[in-house]
C-alpha positions, 0 to 999 in steps of 0.5 A: 499500499502507498496511500499515505506515501509510505513507499517513499517514492514521492508519488502516492500509487500503489506497487503492484507486482508485474511478469518479472517479480514486483515492482522495486522502488528506490527510496532516496537516503544518505546511506542506510544502517536500518529500516523499520516499518510500521502500520502506515509509515516507514523510517530508515537509520542513517549510517550516521545515525540520523533518522528519516521518515515518510508516509502517514503523520496524522499523530506526528509520528514522522517527527518532523514538527508537522502532521502532514503526510510525506511521500518522501524521506524527511529527517526526524527534528532532533536526532541528527546523529548517533541513534543506534536502532529504529522501530516503527509501530502502529502510530509512533515510531521510537530510537535508541539514541548515542547515549543508549536512552530511548526516544519515541514520538507519534501516537500516545494516547495509549501511553506507548512514548512512555511520558509520565508528564506533563500528560502521559496520553500527549502526541508528539510530532517531535521526539521526546525521552522515555522517562527512566530510559536515558541510559542502559538501552540496547535495542527497542521495539515499538508495537501497535500500542505498546513498546518494549526495550531491551536493556544492556543488562539483557533485561526487558521493559514495557510500556504503553496498552496493556491489553491481553497482558501484552507488557508481561509484568502480570498485571492488567493495568496499562503503565505509562513508563516502562516496567520490567517484564516477570522473570525476564530481568536478565538473560534476553538477547532479543526483544519483539513487539508485536501488534497484541503480543510480545516475544524475546529470544533468551540467552540460551536460545530459547524464546518465550512470549506473552499477550494476546493468544487468539491465534496461537501467536504465543506458540504454547500450545493453546490460545489462552492470552498470557500477562506473563512470559511463557516458553514457546513450544519446542524452541527452548534452545537453538533460536537466533532471533524472533519477529512478532507479527499482527497475530503471528510469529516467526523465528530463525533458529542458529541452524538457519531454518525458520519456524512460524506459528499463529495466524495463517489466514493469508498463508503467513506461516509459509507452511503450504496451508492457510490454517492456523497453528498453535505451535512452531512449524517449518 
């Protein structure tokens, strides 16, 4: 989709598959070190640590002091160098700064920007500091309306909407500022926030997930929501990374294989069927 310019080619049109296998659009940039795609906006991290975003901007998720959509990359205000990691969520965006802190911008109506004052549900069209995370962060992952950070000590902290228990601390209350995920205060190497669930890879190579499980996206063999992390069936070791999507999850093993689980309505599990699974499949 390119209805809001999220492909960054300067024109709001749709890229459609052609006889050679698809349309490819080049996006202007200063040399990319990373890229992140949200629901209707996209962002890039340049090799110098600046950030450029384009696409939908009604909530200020492009970070350029406006609420106007952009069909081409525009620089995020206040982050001209040094950013180390980037993640685009539903209608917000977050980065890890040069000092290993976290800044977020865009929609804040569900506390996903991590701001306690002056109003924790404010939206911002420029980056703001996440309260309590001005240092010690290794990576960040923005979900639909919650956000999680992996600390340099290997712990996970999450904030924002806690529907279905996606913050993982065991309670049901939304949190405006970061809170530790239960049992994962250390020993984590990767975190990925999906739409309504979150997953992590431990330093032992296992996967734990929590939050919504309506389609089996937690991979624990059930469809029961979990407010604290649970092990993914059969993946307690041998995993290198994980990515949580809308209602499904995929992992890459240390052997170079891909395993997925959860919703499969559109074939997103890649196993030749359209049936949901509640445990990982190749």
